[in-house]
C-alpha positions as CSV (number, residue, x, y, z in Angstrom):
1,M,72.6,56.5,59.0
2,S,69.9,56.1,61.9
3,L,70.4,53.5,65.1
4,V,67.2,51.8,63.7
5,W,68.5,51.5,60.2
6,G,69.9,47.9,60.1
7,Y,65.8,47.1,62.2
8,L,64.6,48.4,58.9
9,N,64.2,44.8,56.9
10,Q,61.1,44.9,55.2
11,T,60.0,47.2,51.6
12,A,56.6,49.3,51.7
13,K,55.6,51.7,49.5
14,Y,53.8,55.0,49.4
15,Y,52.0,57.0,47.2
16,V,53.3,60.7,45.6
17,T,51.0,62.7,43.6
18,G,52.3,63.5,40.3
19,E,52.9,67.2,40.9
20,F,56.2,68.7,39.6
21,Y,55.5,71.9,41.0
22,N,52.7,74.0,42.6
23,G,53.5,77.4,43.9
24,P,53.2,81.2,42.7
25,A,54.0,81.7,38.8
26,K,57.3,82.2,37.7
27,D,58.5,82.4,34.3
28,D,61.3,79.3,34.8
29,V,59.5,77.0,37.1
30,P,61.4,75.1,39.6
31,L,60.2,72.0,39.0
32,G,60.3,68.4,41.5
33,S,61.6,65.1,39.8
34,L,58.8,62.4,40.3
35,P,59.3,58.3,39.5
36,L,56.8,58.1,36.1
37,D,57.9,54.4,34.8
38,D,54.8,55.3,32.1
39,P,54.8,57.9,29.4
40,F,52.6,61.2,30.7
41,K,51.0,64.5,29.8
42,V,51.4,67.4,31.4
43,K,49.1,69.5,33.0
44,V,49.7,73.4,33.5
45,V,46.8,75.1,35.7
46,R,47.2,78.9,36.6
47,S,44.7,80.0,40.0
48,Y,43.2,82.4,38.2
49,S,42.6,84.2,34.7
50,A,45.1,86.6,34.0
51,G,44.5,87.4,30.1
52,N,46.5,85.6,27.3
53,R,49.5,83.9,28.6
54,Q,51.7,80.5,27.5
55,A,53.4,77.9,29.3
56,I,56.0,76.0,27.0
57,V,56.4,72.4,28.1
58,A,59.9,70.7,27.0
59,G,61.0,67.4,27.6
60,T,62.1,64.5,25.9
61,Y,59.6,61.2,24.8
62,N,61.4,58.0,23.1
63,E,64.5,59.8,23.5
64,N,63.7,62.5,21.4
65,P,63.4,66.3,22.7
66,V,59.7,67.3,22.8
67,S,58.2,70.5,23.0
68,Q,54.8,72.2,23.4
69,T,53.3,75.5,23.7
70,L,49.9,75.8,26.1
71,T,48.1,79.2,25.5
72,F,45.7,80.4,28.1
73,S,43.3,82.7,26.4
74,G,42.3,86.0,27.7
75,L,41.1,87.8,30.9
76,Y,38.3,84.8,31.4
77,G,39.8,82.2,29.4
78,E,40.5,78.9,30.4
79,L,42.8,78.0,33.8
80,E,44.1,75.3,32.7
81,K,45.8,73.0,29.6
82,T,46.7,70.0,28.9
83,T,49.8,68.8,26.5
84,T,48.9,66.5,23.8
85,Q,52.3,65.5,23.4
86,L,53.1,62.9,26.1
87,Y,56.7,63.2,27.8
88,D,58.7,60.3,29.4
89,E,60.8,63.1,30.9
90,L,59.8,66.6,31.6
91,T,62.5,68.7,31.6
92,S,61.3,72.0,31.5
93,V,58.5,74.4,32.1
94,T,58.7,77.9,31.0
95,T,56.0,81.1,31.2
96,N,54.9,84.3,30.3
97,M,53.3,84.7,33.9
98,G,55.5,85.5,36.4
99,S,55.0,89.3,37.0
100,D,51.5,88.4,37.6
101,P,51.4,89.3,40.8
102,E,49.6,86.5,43.5
103,L,49.5,83.9,40.4
104,S,50.1,80.7,41.1
105,L,50.8,77.8,39.1
106,R,50.5,73.7,38.8
107,V,52.0,71.4,37.0
108,V,51.1,67.9,37.1
109,A,51.0,64.8,35.3
110,C,48.4,63.1,33.7
111,N,48.3,59.8,31.8
112,A,46.8,59.9,28.3
113,G,43.3,60.6,29.2
114,G,43.8,63.3,31.2
115,D,43.2,62.1,34.5
116,E,45.8,62.9,36.8
117,I,48.3,60.3,37.8
118,G,51.1,59.7,40.8
119,A,53.5,56.9,41.4
120,W,54.2,54.6,44.4
121,V,58.1,54.8,45.9
122,E,59.5,51.8,47.8
123,F,60.7,52.5,51.3
124,P,62.8,50.3,53.6
125,C,61.0,49.6,57.0
126,R,59.6,47.3,59.8
127,W,55.8,46.8,59.4
128,E,54.1,45.2,62.7
129,D,50.7,44.2,62.6
130,K,49.1,45.2,65.7
131,T,46.4,47.3,66.9
132,S,47.0,50.5,68.8
133,N,45.2,52.9,70.7
134,Y,45.9,56.7,69.7
135,L,44.1,60.5,70.2
136,K,42.9,62.2,67.4
137,I,43.4,65.2,66.0
138,K,41.3,67.5,64.2
139,E,42.1,70.8,62.9
140,G,45.3,70.9,64.8
141,E,43.3,70.3,68.2
142,A,43.3,67.3,70.5
143,A,39.8,65.7,69.7
144,R,39.3,64.0,73.0
145,E,38.3,60.8,71.2
146,I,40.3,57.5,71.2
147,A,40.8,55.2,67.9
148,L,41.9,52.5,66.7
149,S,44.9,51.7,64.6
150,D,45.8,48.5,62.3
151,A,49.6,48.6,62.3
152,K,52.8,50.6,63.6
153,V,55.5,51.1,60.7
154,I,58.9,52.3,61.9
155,C,60.3,54.4,59.0
156,E,63.1,56.7,58.4
157,A,61.2,58.5,54.8
158,P,59.4,61.5,56.1
159,L,55.7,60.7,55.8
160,K,53.0,62.3,57.4
161,D,49.2,62.3,58.5
162,G,47.0,61.2,55.1
163,D,49.5,59.6,53.5
164,L,48.9,56.2,51.7
165,I,51.1,53.3,51.7
166,R,51.5,49.3,51.3
167,L,53.9,46.7,52.3
168,V,55.7,44.9,49.8
169,K,55.8,41.1,50.6
170,D,57.3,38.8,48.4
171,G,57.0,40.7,45.4
172,V,53.4,41.3,46.1
173,D,51.7,44.7,46.7
174,W,49.6,44.6,49.5
175,P,46.0,46.4,50.5
176,T,46.5,49.7,50.9
177,Y,46.8,51.9,54.9
178,E,46.4,55.6,55.7
179,V,48.9,57.3,57.9
180,V,46.9,58.4,60.7
181,K,49.3,59.6,63.4
182,V,52.9,60.1,63.1
183,K,55.9,60.2,66.1
184,P,58.9,61.5,64.9
185,V,61.8,60.1,67.2
186,V,64.7,62.4,68.2
187,D,68.3,60.8,69.1
188,L,70.3,62.3,71.8
189,G,71.0,65.1,69.8
190,G,68.2,66.5,69.2
191,Q,67.9,65.5,65.4
192,E,65.3,63.2,64.0
193,S,66.6,59.1,63.9
194,H,62.8,58.2,62.3
195,R,59.2,58.4,62.8
196,E,56.3,55.2,63.9
197,L,53.5,55.2,61.8
198,L,49.9,54.2,63.1
199,L,48.2,53.2,60.1
200,G,44.2,52.7,59.6
201,G,42.1,51.6,56.8
202,V,41.4,53.2,53.6
203,E,37.8,53.6,53.3
């Protein structure tokens, strides 16, 4: 528990993409957990066409086990395939692509129409509507350009530049902001205690 824990008496949400996995091809794909409330389809994307390959997508729907095999065609075939089956929970993705050198896979949730989806996750914070100046960073270097932030947020969530967040007040979602500056704050032991975020409007 950090020193600011009792100060975080407000609630906000941050947006997470619907990616279950994004990395090197594996026979048994390690899946992350996502807080998806509605049923979803699953899209599997490979980085390049590498002959006939398969991905077996297993999970549950309406508390019943479901599974679908996605077949990728030959050398110049599809790079992505999406299940027709809906899922409430994704439990495993197995493939025969793990032996392909330098091949990467991406597993992502989609809505019924095939569009990629994500989720908003609640976290405790202290939200202060105040303007602040900050030095912009471009391509890892100080740009010598001063910008203006619309709000400041103190939290323990590991948010980063570019993340989208919104305040929740009286059960109502407020407008969406983008994290434009992150300042990790460390304790006397050198461990990160919390983060201070500066926010900018989303165009």
